C-alpha positions in Angstrom: 184.5 164.1 107.2 185.2 166.0 103.8 188.1 163.8 103.2 186.0 160.7 103.1 183.4 162.2 100.8 186.1 163.3 98.4 187.8 160.0 98.5 184.4 158.1 97.9 183.8 160.4 95.0 187.4 159.9 93.5 187.2 156.3 93.9 183.6 156.3 91.9 185.0 157.9 89.2 188.3 155.9 89.2 186.3 152.8 89.1 183.9 154.2 86.5 186.6 155.1 83.9 188.9 152.1 84.7 186.5 149.1 85.1 188.3 146.9 82.8 191.7 147.5 84.5 190.2 146.9 88.1 188.3 144.0 87.0 191.6 142.0 86.4 192.7 142.4 89.9 189.5 141.2 91.6 190.4 137.5 91.9 193.6 138.7 93.6 191.7 140.8 96.0 189.4 138.2 97.0 192.3 135.9 97.7 194.0 138.7 99.7 190.7 139.4 101.7 191.0 135.7 103.3 194.0 136.2 105.2 193.2 139.8 106.2 189.7 138.8 107.4 191.5 135.9 109.4 193.9 138.5 111.0 191.4 141.2 111.8 188.3 139.2 112.5 189.9 136.8 115.2 190.8 139.2 117.7 187.7 138.9 120.0 187.6 135.1 120.0 189.9 134.7 123.0 192.9 133.1 121.3 195.8 133.9 123.3 197.0 130.8 125.1 193.8 130.3 127.3 193.1 126.8 128.3 189.7 126.5 126.5 189.6 122.6 126.1 190.0 122.1 129.9 187.1 124.8 130.8 184.9 123.3 128.3 185.6 119.6 129.7 184.5 120.9 133.2 181.5 122.5 131.8 180.5 119.3 129.8 180.9 117.1 133.0 178.7 119.4 135.0 176.0 119.3 132.3 176.1 115.5 132.0 175.8 115.1 135.8 172.6 117.5 135.4 171.1 115.4 132.9 171.7 112.1 134.7 169.6 113.5 137.6 
């Protein structure tokens, strides 16, 4: 916990003193965030060879039968 506090204080002073240097890298950080978010945020979506299309087709057919009745 102490390390996180020290790192936060160091980051604050680093950004405060070197804002002009850091501002030049912001567009690159934004571009780097897109693939990183894609890698780390798609873990829980069930991507991994499952046959989602076939399962959705069965669910869709069952829903359409219920609507007709």
